[in-house]
C-alpha positions as CSV (number, residue, x, y, z in Angstrom):
1,X,138.7,134.8,192.1
2,X,141.9,134.8,190.1
3,X,142.0,131.0,190.3
4,X,138.4,130.8,188.8
5,X,139.3,133.0,185.9
6,X,142.4,130.9,185.1
7,X,140.4,127.7,185.1
8,X,137.8,129.2,182.8
9,X,140.4,130.3,180.4
10,X,142.0,126.9,180.4
11,X,138.8,125.1,179.3
12,X,137.7,127.7,176.8
13,X,141.0,127.9,174.8
14,X,140.9,124.4,173.0
15,X,137.3,124.9,171.9
16,X,138.1,128.3,170.4
17,X,141.0,126.8,168.4
18,X,138.7,124.0,167.1
19,X,136.1,126.4,166.0
20,X,138.6,128.6,164.3
21,X,140.1,125.6,162.5
22,X,136.7,124.3,161.3
23,X,135.7,127.8,160.1
24,X,139.0,128.1,158.2
25,X,138.5,124.8,156.5
26,X,134.9,125.6,155.6
27,X,136.0,128.9,154.2
28,X,138.7,127.3,152.1
29,X,136.3,124.8,150.7
30,X,133.9,127.5,149.8
31,X,136.5,129.6,148.1
32,X,137.8,126.8,145.8
33,X,136.9,127.6,142.1
34,X,134.4,125.3,140.2
35,X,134.9,125.9,136.5
36,X,132.4,124.6,133.8
37,X,132.6,120.9,133.1
38,X,133.5,119.3,129.8
39,X,130.4,117.7,128.1
40,X,130.9,114.5,126.2
41,X,129.2,114.5,122.8
42,X,129.0,112.5,119.6
43,X,129.5,114.6,116.5
44,X,129.7,114.1,112.7
45,X,131.4,115.9,109.9
46,X,129.5,117.6,107.1
47,X,130.6,116.0,103.8
48,X,130.1,116.5,100.1
49,X,128.1,113.8,98.4
50,X,125.1,112.8,96.2
51,X,121.4,112.5,97.2
52,X,118.2,111.7,95.5
53,X,114.8,113.4,95.6
54,X,111.8,111.1,96.0
55,X,108.1,111.6,96.0
56,X,106.3,109.0,98.2
57,X,102.8,107.8,97.8
58,X,100.5,104.9,98.9
59,X,99.6,102.4,96.2
60,X,98.3,98.9,95.4
61,X,99.6,96.2,93.0
62,X,97.2,96.2,90.1
63,X,97.4,93.7,87.2
64,X,97.7,95.3,83.7
65,X,95.2,92.7,82.4
66,X,92.6,90.6,84.3
67,X,90.3,88.4,82.3
68,X,87.2,86.5,83.5
69,X,87.1,83.5,81.1
70,X,83.5,82.6,80.2
71,X,81.9,80.1,78.0
72,X,80.6,81.4,74.7
73,X,78.3,78.4,74.2
74,X,75.8,76.5,76.3
75,X,76.7,72.9,77.1
76,X,78.2,70.4,79.6
77,X,81.7,71.1,80.9
78,X,83.6,67.9,80.0
79,X,87.3,68.4,80.9
80,X,89.6,70.9,82.6
81,X,93.2,71.1,81.4
82,X,94.8,73.4,83.9
83,X,95.7,73.4,87.6
84,X,94.6,76.1,90.0
85,X,97.3,78.7,90.5
86,X,99.5,77.7,87.6
87,X,100.9,80.0,85.0
88,X,99.2,79.5,81.6
89,X,100.2,81.0,78.2
90,X,98.0,82.7,75.6
91,X,96.4,80.0,73.4
92,X,96.7,77.1,75.9
93,X,93.7,74.8,76.1
94,X,91.9,75.4,79.4
95,X,88.4,73.8,79.2
96,X,86.5,71.5,76.9
97,X,82.7,71.7,76.5
98,X,80.7,68.8,75.0
99,X,80.9,69.5,71.2
100,X,78.4,66.8,70.1
101,X,75.3,69.1,69.9
102,X,77.2,71.5,67.7
103,X,78.5,68.7,65.5
104,X,74.8,67.7,64.9
105,X,73.9,71.3,64.0
106,X,76.8,71.5,61.6
107,X,75.6,68.3,59.8
108,X,72.1,69.7,59.5
109,X,73.4,73.0,58.1
110,X,75.6,71.2,55.6
111,X,72.6,69.1,54.5
112,X,70.4,72.1,54.1
113,X,73.1,73.8,52.0
114,X,73.3,70.9,49.6
115,X,69.5,70.9,49.2
116,X,69.3,74.7,48.6
117,X,72.4,74.6,46.3
118,X,70.7,72.0,44.1
119,X,67.5,74.1,43.9
120,X,69.6,77.1,42.9
121,X,71.4,75.2,40.2
122,X,68.0,74.0,38.8
123,X,66.6,77.6,38.9
124,X,69.6,78.9,37.0
125,X,69.2,76.3,34.3
126,X,65.5,77.2,34.0
127,X,66.4,80.9,33.8
128,X,68.8,80.3,31.0
129,X,66.2,78.3,29.1
130,X,63.5,81.0,29.6
131,X,65.9,83.7,28.4
132,X,66.5,81.7,25.2
133,X,62.7,81.3,24.6
134,X,62.2,85.0,25.3
135,X,64.4,85.9,22.4
136,X,62.2,83.7,20.2
137,X,59.0,85.3,21.6
138,X,57.9,81.9,22.8
139,X,57.2,82.9,26.5
140,X,56.1,86.2,28.1
141,X,58.7,88.4,29.6
142,X,56.9,88.2,33.0
143,X,57.9,84.5,33.3
144,X,61.6,85.4,32.9
145,X,61.4,88.0,35.5
146,X,59.7,85.6,37.9
147,X,62.5,83.1,37.3
148,X,65.2,85.7,38.0
149,X,63.5,86.4,41.4
150,X,63.4,82.7,42.2
151,X,67.1,82.4,41.5
152,X,67.9,85.2,43.8
153,X,65.8,83.6,46.5
154,X,67.7,80.4,46.3
155,X,71.0,82.4,46.3
156,X,69.9,83.9,49.6
157,X,69.0,80.5,51.0
158,X,72.4,79.2,50.0
159,X,74.1,82.1,51.7
160,X,72.0,81.6,54.8
161,X,72.9,77.9,54.9
162,X,76.6,78.8,54.6
163,X,76.2,81.2,57.6
164,X,74.6,78.4,59.6
165,X,77.6,76.2,58.8
166,X,80.0,78.9,59.8
167,X,78.1,79.4,63.0
168,X,78.2,75.7,63.9
169,X,81.9,75.5,63.1
170,X,82.5,78.6,65.3
171,X,80.5,77.0,68.2
172,X,82.7,73.9,67.8
173,X,85.8,76.2,68.2
174,X,84.2,77.8,71.3
175,X,83.8,74.3,72.8
176,X,87.5,74.5,73.4
177,X,88.2,77.4,75.7
178,X,91.7,78.9,75.2
179,X,93.7,81.2,77.4
180,X,93.2,84.7,76.0
181,X,96.3,86.1,77.9
182,X,99.4,84.8,79.6
183,X,98.9,84.9,83.4
184,X,98.2,83.0,86.6
185,X,95.0,81.0,86.8
186,X,92.9,81.6,89.9
187,X,90.7,79.1,91.8
188,X,88.3,77.0,89.7
189,X,84.8,78.5,89.6
190,X,83.0,75.6,87.9
191,X,83.5,71.8,88.2
192,X,83.4,69.3,85.3
193,X,80.0,67.8,84.7
194,X,78.1,71.1,85.2
195,X,76.1,72.7,82.5
196,X,77.5,76.1,81.6
197,X,75.9,79.0,79.7
198,X,77.2,81.9,77.7
199,X,75.3,84.3,80.0
200,X,76.6,82.9,83.3
201,X,77.7,85.9,85.5
202,X,80.7,84.3,87.3
203,X,82.4,82.6,84.3
204,X,84.7,79.6,84.4
205,X,87.9,81.0,85.8
206,X,89.9,84.2,86.2
207,X,93.4,84.8,84.6
208,X,95.5,87.6,86.0
209,X,98.6,88.9,84.3
210,X,101.5,89.0,86.7
211,X,104.5,89.4,84.4
212,X,104.7,92.3,83.9
213,X,102.5,93.9,86.6
214,X,101.8,97.4,87.6
215,X,101.4,99.5,90.8
216,X,98.9,102.3,90.9
217,X,99.8,104.9,93.5
218,X,98.8,108.5,94.4
219,X,100.8,111.7,94.7
220,X,99.8,115.1,96.0
221,X,98.8,117.5,93.2
222,X,101.6,119.9,94.3
223,X,104.1,117.3,93.0
224,X,102.4,117.0,89.6
225,X,104.2,119.8,87.7
226,X,107.6,118.3,88.5
227,X,106.5,114.9,87.3
228,X,104.9,116.2,84.1
229,X,107.9,118.4,83.3
230,X,110.3,115.5,83.8
231,X,108.3,113.1,81.7
232,X,108.0,115.7,78.9
233,X,111.8,115.9,78.9
234,X,111.9,112.3,78.0
235,X,113.4,111.0,81.2
236,X,112.4,107.5,82.4
237,X,111.5,107.9,86.1
238,X,112.4,105.1,88.5
239,X,109.9,103.8,91.0
240,X,110.8,101.7,94.0
241,X,108.1,99.9,96.0
242,X,108.4,99.0,99.6
243,X,106.3,96.8,102.0
244,X,103.6,98.1,104.3
245,X,106.1,99.0,107.0
246,X,108.4,100.9,104.6
247,X,111.3,98.8,105.6
248,X,111.9,96.3,102.8
249,X,112.3,97.2,99.1
250,X,110.2,94.8,97.1
251,X,110.9,95.7,93.5
252,X,112.1,98.5,91.1
253,X,110.3,99.6,88.0
254,X,109.5,102.7,86.0
255,X,106.7,105.2,85.7
256,X,104.4,104.4,82.8
257,X,101.7,107.0,82.8
258,X,99.5,109.2,85.0
259,X,95.8,109.7,85.2
260,X,94.1,112.4,83.2
261,X,92.5,114.2,86.2
262,X,93.1,115.1,89.9
263,X,90.7,113.7,92.5
264,X,89.2,116.9,94.0
265,X,88.2,115.1,97.2
266,X,91.8,114.1,98.1
267,X,93.9,116.5,96.0
268,X,95.9,113.6,94.6
269,X,96.5,112.2,91.2
270,X,97.0,108.5,90.3
271,X,100.1,107.2,88.6
272,X,100.9,103.8,87.1
273,X,104.3,102.2,87.3
274,X,105.3,98.9,85.6
275,X,107.5,96.1,87.0
276,X,108.9,93.0,85.3
277,X,108.1,91.0,88.4
278,X,110.3,88.1,87.3
279,X,110.5,86.9,90.9
280,X,106.8,87.3,91.4
281,X,107.5,89.4,94.5
282,X,104.5,91.7,93.7
283,X,101.0,90.1,94.2
284,X,97.8,91.5,92.8
285,X,96.0,93.9,95.3
286,X,99.0,94.0,97.6
287,X,99.4,97.2,99.5
288,X,102.7,99.0,98.9
289,X,104.5,102.3,99.4
290,X,105.8,103.7,96.2
291,X,108.8,106.1,95.9
292,X,109.2,108.0,92.7
293,X,112.7,109.3,91.9
294,X,112.4,112.7,90.3
295,X,115.9,114.2,90.7
296,X,119.5,113.2,91.4
297,X,121.6,115.8,93.2
298,X,125.4,115.7,93.0
299,X,128.1,117.5,95.0
300,X,125.8,118.7,97.8
301,X,126.6,119.1,101.5
302,X,125.2,116.3,103.6
303,X,124.9,115.8,107.3
304,X,123.2,113.1,109.4
305,X,119.6,114.1,110.0
306,X,120.1,113.5,113.7
307,X,122.3,116.7,114.0
308,X,119.5,119.0,112.8
309,X,117.7,120.8,115.6
310,X,114.6,123.0,115.3
311,X,112.8,125.6,117.4
312,X,110.0,128.0,116.7
313,X,112.2,130.4,114.9
314,X,114.8,128.5,112.9
315,X,116.6,125.3,112.0
316,X,120.1,125.0,113.5
317,X,123.0,122.9,114.6
318,X,125.6,123.1,117.3
319,X,128.9,123.6,115.5
320,X,132.1,122.5,117.2
321,X,134.8,125.2,116.9
322,X,138.6,124.4,116.9
323,X,138.9,125.3,120.6
324,X,136.4,122.5,121.4
325,X,133.6,124.8,122.3
326,X,130.2,124.8,120.5
327,X,128.3,127.6,118.8
328,X,124.8,128.0,117.6
329,X,124.7,127.9,113.8
330,X,121.4,128.4,111.8
331,X,121.2,126.3,108.6
332,X,118.9,125.7,105.7
333,X,117.8,122.2,104.9
334,X,117.0,120.9,101.4
335,X,116.3,117.3,100.6
336,X,116.1,114.7,103.4
337,X,116.7,111.1,102.2
338,X,117.1,108.2,104.6
339,X,119.5,109.2,107.4
340,X,121.1,112.1,105.6
341,X,119.9,115.7,105.0
342,X,121.1,118.2,102.5
343,X,122.3,121.5,103.9
344,X,121.9,124.3,101.3
345,X,123.2,127.1,103.6
346,X,125.1,127.4,106.9
347,X,127.7,124.7,106.7
348,X,130.8,123.8,104.7
349,X,132.3,120.3,104.0
350,X,134.4,119.2,107.0
351,X,132.5,121.2,109.6
352,X,131.9,119.2,112.8
353,X,128.4,119.3,114.2
354,X,127.0,117.7,117.4
355,X,124.8,114.7,116.9
356,X,124.0,113.4,120.4
357,X,124.2,115.2,123.7
358,X,122.6,118.4,122.4
359,X,120.2,118.8,125.3
360,X,123.1,119.7,127.6
361,X,124.6,122.3,125.4
362,X,124.4,126.0,125.2
363,X,126.4,128.7,123.5
364,X,130.1,128.3,124.4
365,X,129.9,125.0,126.1
366,X,133.1,123.0,126.3
367,X,132.8,119.5,124.8
368,X,134.9,116.4,124.3
369,X,134.1,115.1,120.8
370,X,133.7,111.6,119.7
371,X,133.3,111.6,115.9
372,X,130.7,109.2,114.7
373,X,132.6,105.9,113.9
374,X,135.9,107.1,115.4
375,X,137.6,106.9,118.9
376,X,136.9,109.7,121.4
377,X,139.0,112.9,121.4
378,X,139.3,115.0,124.5
379,X,138.7,118.7,124.3
380,X,141.5,120.9,125.6
Protein backbone atom coordinates (compact mmCIF):
# COMPACT_ATOMS: atom_id res chain seq x y z
CA UNK A 1 0.00 0.00 0.00
CA UNK A 2 2.80 2.35 0.87
CA UNK A 3 4.54 1.45 -2.36
CA UNK A 4 1.43 2.35 -4.41
CA UNK A 5 1.11 5.75 -2.75
CA UNK A 6 4.76 6.51 -3.43
CA UNK A 7 4.43 5.69 -7.13
CA UNK A 8 1.32 7.82 -7.45
CA UNK A 9 3.06 10.80 -5.85
CA UNK A 10 6.01 10.39 -8.19
CA UNK A 11 3.90 10.60 -11.36
CA UNK A 12 1.69 13.42 -10.18
CA UNK A 13 4.45 15.79 -9.03
CA UNK A 14 5.87 16.91 -12.47
CA UNK A 15 2.35 17.59 -13.87
CA UNK A 16 1.49 19.75 -10.91
CA UNK A 17 4.65 21.82 -11.41
CA UNK A 18 3.89 22.28 -15.13
CA UNK A 19 0.35 23.41 -14.40
CA UNK A 20 1.55 25.83 -11.78
CA UNK A 21 4.21 27.24 -14.13
CA UNK A 22 1.71 27.72 -16.98
CA UNK A 23 -0.77 29.40 -14.69
CA UNK A 24 1.87 31.75 -13.41
CA UNK A 25 2.92 32.73 -16.91
CA UNK A 26 -0.69 33.29 -17.96
CA UNK A 27 -1.31 35.45 -14.91
CA UNK A 28 1.79 37.49 -15.58
CA UNK A 29 0.71 38.09 -19.16
CA UNK A 30 -2.74 39.18 -18.05
CA UNK A 31 -1.35 41.52 -15.45
CA UNK A 32 0.93 43.44 -17.90
CA UNK A 33 -0.37 47.04 -18.38
CA UNK A 34 -1.63 48.14 -21.89
CA UNK A 35 -1.62 51.96 -22.00
CA UNK A 36 -3.39 53.95 -24.76
CA UNK A 37 -1.51 54.00 -28.12
CA UNK A 38 -0.17 57.09 -29.88
CA UNK A 39 -2.28 57.96 -32.95
CA UNK A 40 -0.45 59.37 -35.98
CA UNK A 41 -2.18 62.41 -37.51
CA UNK A 42 -1.50 65.12 -40.06
CA UNK A 43 -2.12 68.61 -38.72
CA UNK A 44 -1.93 72.21 -39.92
CA UNK A 45 -1.28 75.54 -38.27
CA UNK A 46 -3.86 78.30 -38.16
CA UNK A 47 -2.35 81.31 -39.87
CA UNK A 48 -3.13 84.95 -40.47
CA UNK A 49 -3.79 85.89 -44.09
CA UNK A 50 -6.11 87.38 -46.69
CA UNK A 51 -9.19 85.90 -48.32
CA UNK A 52 -11.82 86.95 -50.82
CA UNK A 53 -15.61 86.75 -50.72
CA UNK A 54 -17.18 85.51 -53.95
CA UNK A 55 -20.76 85.06 -55.09
CA UNK A 56 -21.11 82.26 -57.64
CA UNK A 57 -23.73 81.88 -60.35
CA UNK A 58 -24.42 80.03 -63.58
CA UNK A 59 -24.18 82.00 -66.80
CA UNK A 60 -23.78 82.01 -70.56
CA UNK A 61 -21.56 84.00 -72.87
CA UNK A 62 -23.78 86.57 -74.58
CA UNK A 63 -22.61 88.96 -77.32
CA UNK A 64 -23.24 92.62 -76.64
CA UNK A 65 -24.35 93.07 -80.26
CA UNK A 66 -25.60 90.48 -82.73
CA UNK A 67 -26.79 91.69 -86.15
CA UNK A 68 -28.60 89.76 -88.86
CA UNK A 69 -27.55 91.55 -92.05
CA UNK A 70 -30.40 91.76 -94.56
CA UNK A 71 -30.75 93.23 -98.01
CA UNK A 72 -32.63 96.55 -98.14
CA UNK A 73 -33.37 96.21 -101.85
CA UNK A 74 -34.61 93.47 -104.15
CA UNK A 75 -32.14 92.10 -106.68
CA UNK A 76 -29.66 89.44 -107.66
CA UNK A 77 -26.78 88.69 -105.31
CA UNK A 78 -23.67 89.27 -107.44
CA UNK A 79 -20.55 89.04 -105.23
CA UNK A 80 -19.54 88.14 -101.69
CA UNK A 81 -16.47 89.87 -100.23
CA UNK A 82 -16.01 87.98 -96.96
CA UNK A 83 -14.98 84.53 -95.76
CA UNK A 84 -17.10 82.59 -93.35
CA UNK A 85 -15.92 82.91 -89.76
CA UNK A 86 -13.56 85.83 -90.36
CA UNK A 87 -13.44 89.04 -88.35
CA UNK A 88 -14.87 92.02 -90.22
CA UNK A 89 -14.81 95.69 -89.25
CA UNK A 90 -17.58 98.24 -89.32
CA UNK A 91 -17.90 99.67 -92.84
CA UNK A 92 -16.26 96.72 -94.66
CA UNK A 93 -17.95 95.72 -97.94
CA UNK A 94 -19.63 92.35 -97.49
CA UNK A 95 -22.03 91.78 -100.39
CA UNK A 96 -22.86 93.38 -103.76
CA UNK A 97 -26.32 93.27 -105.30
CA UNK A 98 -26.89 93.96 -109.01
CA UNK A 99 -27.13 97.78 -109.22
CA UNK A 100 -28.26 98.08 -112.87
CA UNK A 101 -32.04 98.23 -112.26
CA UNK A 102 -31.50 101.11 -109.84
CA UNK A 103 -29.19 102.91 -112.24
CA UNK A 104 -32.01 102.81 -114.80
CA UNK A 105 -34.45 104.16 -112.24
CA UNK A 106 -32.05 106.96 -111.41
CA UNK A 107 -31.75 107.94 -115.07
CA UNK A 108 -35.54 108.01 -115.44
CA UNK A 109 -35.95 110.14 -112.32
CA UNK A 110 -33.30 112.59 -113.49
CA UNK A 111 -35.01 112.89 -116.88
CA UNK A 112 -38.38 113.55 -115.27
CA UNK A 113 -36.79 116.21 -113.10
CA UNK A 114 -35.40 118.02 -116.15
CA UNK A 115 -38.83 117.95 -117.79
CA UNK A 116 -40.70 119.22 -114.75
CA UNK A 117 -38.04 121.85 -114.00
CA UNK A 118 -38.47 123.26 -117.54
CA UNK A 119 -42.23 123.40 -117.07
CA UNK A 120 -41.74 125.17 -113.75
CA UNK A 121 -39.43 127.77 -115.28
CA UNK A 122 -41.94 128.46 -118.06
CA UNK A 123 -44.80 128.77 -115.56
CA UNK A 124 -42.82 131.28 -113.50
CA UNK A 125 -42.12 133.39 -116.61
CA UNK A 126 -45.83 133.38 -117.47
CA UNK A 127 -46.70 134.33 -113.89
CA UNK A 128 -44.36 137.32 -114.01
CA UNK A 129 -45.89 138.43 -117.31
CA UNK A 130 -49.43 138.07 -116.00
CA UNK A 131 -48.63 140.05 -112.86
CA UNK A 132 -47.35 142.92 -115.07
CA UNK A 133 -50.48 142.83 -117.19
CA UNK A 134 -52.63 142.78 -114.07
CA UNK A 135 -51.14 146.09 -112.93
CA UNK A 136 -52.24 147.51 -116.29
CA UNK A 137 -55.73 146.02 -115.91
CA UNK A 138 -55.10 144.04 -119.12
CA UNK A 139 -56.12 140.60 -117.72
CA UNK A 140 -58.46 139.47 -114.98
CA UNK A 141 -57.12 138.73 -111.53
CA UNK A 142 -58.41 135.15 -111.75
CA UNK A 143 -55.92 134.35 -114.48
CA UNK A 144 -53.03 135.42 -112.25
CA UNK A 145 -54.30 133.28 -109.38
CA UNK A 146 -54.60 130.27 -111.69
CA UNK A 147 -51.04 130.76 -112.88
CA UNK A 148 -49.76 130.92 -109.29
CA UNK A 149 -51.43 127.58 -108.62
CA UNK A 150 -49.83 126.08 -111.70
CA UNK A 151 -46.40 127.26 -110.53
CA UNK A 152 -46.92 125.56 -107.18
CA UNK A 153 -47.96 122.34 -108.92
CA UNK A 154 -44.77 122.29 -110.95
CA UNK A 155 -42.74 123.07 -107.81
CA UNK A 156 -44.31 120.02 -106.19
CA UNK A 157 -43.53 117.90 -109.24
CA UNK A 158 -39.91 119.02 -109.17
CA UNK A 159 -39.63 118.17 -105.49
CA UNK A 160 -41.16 114.75 -106.12
CA UNK A 161 -38.69 114.14 -108.92
CA UNK A 162 -35.84 115.08 -106.60
CA UNK A 163 -37.16 112.58 -104.06
CA UNK A 164 -37.21 109.88 -106.74
CA UNK A 165 -33.60 110.69 -107.58
CA UNK A 166 -32.57 110.51 -103.92
CA UNK A 167 -34.40 107.20 -103.54
CA UNK A 168 -32.67 105.71 -106.59
CA UNK A 169 -29.29 106.90 -105.30
CA UNK A 170 -30.03 105.39 -101.88
CA UNK A 171 -30.95 102.07 -103.51
CA UNK A 172 -27.63 102.15 -105.32
CA UNK A 173 -25.92 102.61 -101.95
CA UNK A 174 -27.91 99.68 -100.54
CA UNK A 175 -26.67 97.50 -103.39
CA UNK A 176 -23.36 97.45 -101.52
CA UNK A 177 -24.00 95.83 -98.14
CA UNK A 178 -21.56 97.09 -95.50
CA UNK A 179 -20.76 95.62 -92.09
CA UNK A 180 -22.82 97.55 -89.50
CA UNK A 181 -20.59 96.45 -86.58
CA UNK A 182 -17.19 94.92 -85.96
CA UNK A 183 -17.45 91.23 -85.25
CA UNK A 184 -17.16 87.68 -86.50
CA UNK A 185 -19.15 86.60 -89.55
CA UNK A 186 -21.15 83.40 -89.28
CA UNK A 187 -21.90 80.87 -91.99
CA UNK A 188 -23.18 82.19 -95.31
CA UNK A 189 -26.97 82.07 -95.56
CA UNK A 190 -27.36 82.97 -99.27
CA UNK A 191 -25.15 82.04 -102.21
CA UNK A 192 -24.24 84.33 -105.12
CA UNK A 193 -26.70 84.24 -108.01
CA UNK A 194 -29.80 84.06 -105.82
CA UNK A 195 -32.48 86.74 -105.89
CA UNK A 196 -32.76 88.43 -102.50
CA UNK A 197 -35.56 90.57 -101.16
CA UNK A 198 -35.79 93.23 -98.50
CA UNK A 199 -38.43 91.22 -96.66
CA UNK A 200 -36.49 87.92 -96.53
CA UNK A 201 -36.76 86.44 -93.04
CA UNK A 202 -33.32 84.83 -92.77
CA UNK A 203 -31.14 87.62 -94.10
CA UNK A 204 -27.76 87.33 -95.80
CA UNK A 205 -25.44 86.64 -92.84
CA UNK A 206 -25.06 87.14 -89.09
CA UNK A 207 -22.33 89.22 -87.44
CA UNK A 208 -21.59 88.70 -83.76
CA UNK A 209 -19.46 91.06 -81.71
CA UNK A 210 -16.86 89.07 -79.78
CA UNK A 211 -14.44 91.81 -78.63
CA UNK A 212 -15.62 92.87 -76.15
CA UNK A 213 -18.14 90.25 -75.13
CA UNK A 214 -20.35 89.78 -72.09
CA UNK A 215 -21.50 87.04 -69.74
CA UNK A 216 -25.01 87.10 -68.34
CA UNK A 217 -25.28 85.14 -65.09
CA UNK A 218 -27.70 84.83 -62.18
CA UNK A 219 -27.34 85.38 -58.46
CA UNK A 220 -29.71 84.64 -55.60
CA UNK A 221 -31.83 87.62 -54.61
CA UNK A 222 -30.34 87.43 -51.08
CA UNK A 223 -27.00 88.57 -52.53
CA UNK A 224 -28.50 91.56 -54.32
CA UNK A 225 -28.26 94.13 -51.47
CA UNK A 226 -24.51 93.56 -51.12
CA UNK A 227 -23.95 93.94 -54.87
CA UNK A 228 -26.10 97.08 -55.14
CA UNK A 229 -24.45 98.67 -52.12
CA UNK A 230 -20.98 97.98 -53.51
CA UNK A 231 -21.85 99.35 -56.95
CA UNK A 232 -23.33 102.51 -55.46
CA UNK A 233 -20.08 103.03 -53.59
CA UNK A 234 -18.36 103.29 -56.97
CA UNK A 235 -16.36 100.08 -56.73
CA UNK A 236 -15.56 98.13 -59.89
CA UNK A 237 -16.46 94.51 -59.15
CA UNK A 238 -14.28 91.78 -60.64
CA UNK A 239 -15.88 88.77 -62.29
CA UNK A 240 -14.01 85.55 -63.04
CA UNK A 241 -15.53 82.96 -65.34
CA UNK A 242 -14.71 79.26 -65.20
CA UNK A 243 -15.48 76.31 -67.43
CA UNK A 244 -18.39 73.93 -66.97
CA UNK A 245 -16.42 71.75 -64.54
CA UNK A 246 -15.38 74.79 -62.45
CA UNK A 247 -11.73 73.78 -62.75
CA UNK A 248 -10.21 76.20 -65.30
CA UNK A 249 -10.48 79.98 -65.19
CA UNK A 250 -11.24 81.23 -68.68
CA UNK A 251 -11.26 85.01 -68.36
CA UNK A 252 -11.48 87.95 -65.96
CA UNK A 253 -13.71 90.97 -66.49
CA UNK A 254 -15.86 93.41 -64.56
CA UNK A 255 -19.51 93.76 -63.64
CA UNK A 256 -21.30 96.14 -66.01
CA UNK A 257 -24.90 96.21 -64.89
CA UNK A 258 -27.73 94.18 -63.40
CA UNK A 259 -31.30 93.58 -64.47
CA UNK A 260 -34.16 95.76 -63.27
CA UNK A 261 -36.23 92.99 -61.74
CA UNK A 262 -36.00 89.69 -59.89
CA UNK A 263 -37.34 86.54 -61.48
CA UNK A 264 -40.08 85.45 -59.03
CA UNK A 265 -40.02 81.88 -60.34
CA UNK A 266 -36.39 81.27 -59.42
CA UNK A 267 -35.66 84.03 -56.89
CA UNK A 268 -32.64 85.17 -58.89
CA UNK A 269 -31.54 88.32 -60.68
CA UNK A 270 -29.54 88.58 -63.90
CA UNK A 271 -26.23 90.43 -64.09
CA UNK A 272 -24.02 91.32 -67.04
CA UNK A 273 -20.22 91.29 -66.92
CA UNK A 274 -18.01 92.51 -69.75
CA UNK A 275 -14.73 90.95 -70.93
CA UNK A 276 -12.12 92.18 -73.43
CA UNK A 277 -11.83 88.65 -74.85
CA UNK A 278 -8.62 89.49 -76.72
CA UNK A 279 -7.68 85.80 -76.87
CA UNK A 280 -11.23 84.86 -77.99
CA UNK A 281 -11.45 82.37 -75.11
CA UNK A 282 -15.15 83.16 -74.65
CA UNK A 283 -17.49 81.94 -77.39
CA UNK A 284 -21.11 83.08 -77.83
CA UNK A 285 -23.66 80.92 -75.96
CA UNK A 286 -20.89 79.07 -74.09
CA UNK A 287 -21.95 77.81 -70.64
CA UNK A 288 -19.77 79.17 -67.82
CA UNK A 289 -19.62 79.53 -64.05
CA UNK A 290 -19.26 83.15 -62.94
CA UNK A 291 -17.68 84.25 -59.65
CA UNK A 292 -18.32 87.82 -58.52
CA UNK A 293 -15.76 89.27 -56.09
CA UNK A 294 -17.66 91.41 -53.58
CA UNK A 295 -15.18 91.77 -50.70
CA UNK A 296 -11.49 91.36 -49.89
CA UNK A 297 -10.70 90.45 -46.25
CA UNK A 298 -7.26 91.14 -44.82
CA UNK A 299 -5.58 89.85 -41.64
CA UNK A 300 -8.05 87.07 -40.88
CA UNK A 301 -7.34 83.63 -39.37
CA UNK A 302 -7.25 80.89 -41.98
CA UNK A 303 -7.15 77.09 -41.71
CA UNK A 304 -7.39 74.35 -44.32
CA UNK A 305 -11.03 73.49 -44.89
CA UNK A 306 -10.16 69.82 -44.26
CA UNK A 307 -9.65 70.47 -40.54
CA UNK A 308 -13.21 71.67 -40.02
CA UNK A 309 -15.54 69.06 -38.52
CA UNK A 310 -19.29 69.28 -38.03
CA UNK A 311 -21.94 67.50 -36.04
CA UNK A 312 -25.57 68.19 -35.32
CA UNK A 313 -24.76 70.73 -32.61
CA UNK A 314 -21.66 72.65 -33.66
CA UNK A 315 -18.68 73.16 -35.91
CA UNK A 316 -15.39 72.14 -34.29
CA UNK A 317 -11.78 71.10 -34.70
CA UNK A 318 -9.38 68.88 -32.76
CA UNK A 319 -6.75 71.17 -31.28
CA UNK A 320 -3.32 69.70 -30.51
CA UNK A 321 -2.10 70.83 -27.07
CA UNK A 322 1.58 71.24 -26.08
CA UNK A 323 1.56 67.80 -24.39
CA UNK A 324 0.66 66.16 -27.74
CA UNK A 325 -2.90 65.40 -26.71
CA UNK A 326 -5.97 66.70 -28.53
CA UNK A 327 -8.97 68.59 -27.26
CA UNK A 328 -12.37 69.32 -28.74
CA UNK A 329 -12.55 73.04 -29.75
CA UNK A 330 -15.79 74.63 -31.11
CA UNK A 331 -15.15 77.28 -33.79
CA UNK A 332 -17.09 79.72 -35.94
CA UNK A 333 -16.51 79.66 -39.70
CA UNK A 334 -16.74 82.75 -41.90
CA UNK A 335 -15.79 82.75 -45.57
CA UNK A 336 -14.68 79.56 -47.30
CA UNK A 337 -12.60 80.09 -50.43
CA UNK A 338 -10.83 77.30 -52.25
CA UNK A 339 -9.01 75.04 -49.78
CA UNK A 340 -9.03 77.60 -46.94
CA UNK A 341 -11.70 78.64 -44.46
CA UNK A 342 -11.83 81.75 -42.31
CA UNK A 343 -12.18 81.19 -38.56
CA UNK A 344 -13.91 84.11 -36.88
CA UNK A 345 -13.88 82.62 -33.36
CA UNK A 346 -12.23 79.73 -31.52
CA UNK A 347 -8.65 79.75 -32.81
CA UNK A 348 -5.56 81.94 -32.76
CA UNK A 349 -2.69 82.17 -35.26
CA UNK A 350 -0.24 79.33 -34.65
CA UNK A 351 -2.76 76.89 -33.19
CA UNK A 352 -2.23 73.35 -34.48
CA UNK A 353 -5.37 71.52 -35.59
CA UNK A 354 -5.78 67.98 -36.88
CA UNK A 355 -6.43 67.61 -40.58
CA UNK A 356 -6.40 63.83 -41.20
CA UNK A 357 -6.91 60.95 -38.78
CA UNK A 358 -9.84 62.64 -37.01
CA UNK A 359 -12.00 59.52 -37.07
CA UNK A 360 -9.71 57.81 -34.51
CA UNK A 361 -9.61 60.70 -32.03
CA UNK A 362 -11.48 61.49 -28.88
CA UNK A 363 -10.94 64.00 -26.09
CA UNK A 364 -7.46 63.56 -24.65
CA UNK A 365 -6.11 61.19 -27.31
CA UNK A 366 -2.32 61.06 -27.58
CA UNK A 367 -1.07 61.87 -31.06
CA UNK A 368 2.12 62.03 -33.06
CA UNK A 369 1.86 65.08 -35.27
CA UNK A 370 3.11 65.49 -38.79
CA UNK A 371 2.60 69.09 -39.84
CA UNK A 372 1.28 69.52 -43.32
CA UNK A 373 4.35 69.92 -45.56
CA UNK A 374 6.87 69.11 -42.80
CA UNK A 375 8.55 65.97 -41.42
CA UNK A 376 6.87 63.89 -38.71
CA UNK A 377 7.26 64.82 -35.05
CA UNK A 378 6.68 62.19 -32.37
CA UNK A 379 4.51 62.98 -29.39
CA UNK A 380 6.13 62.48 -25.96
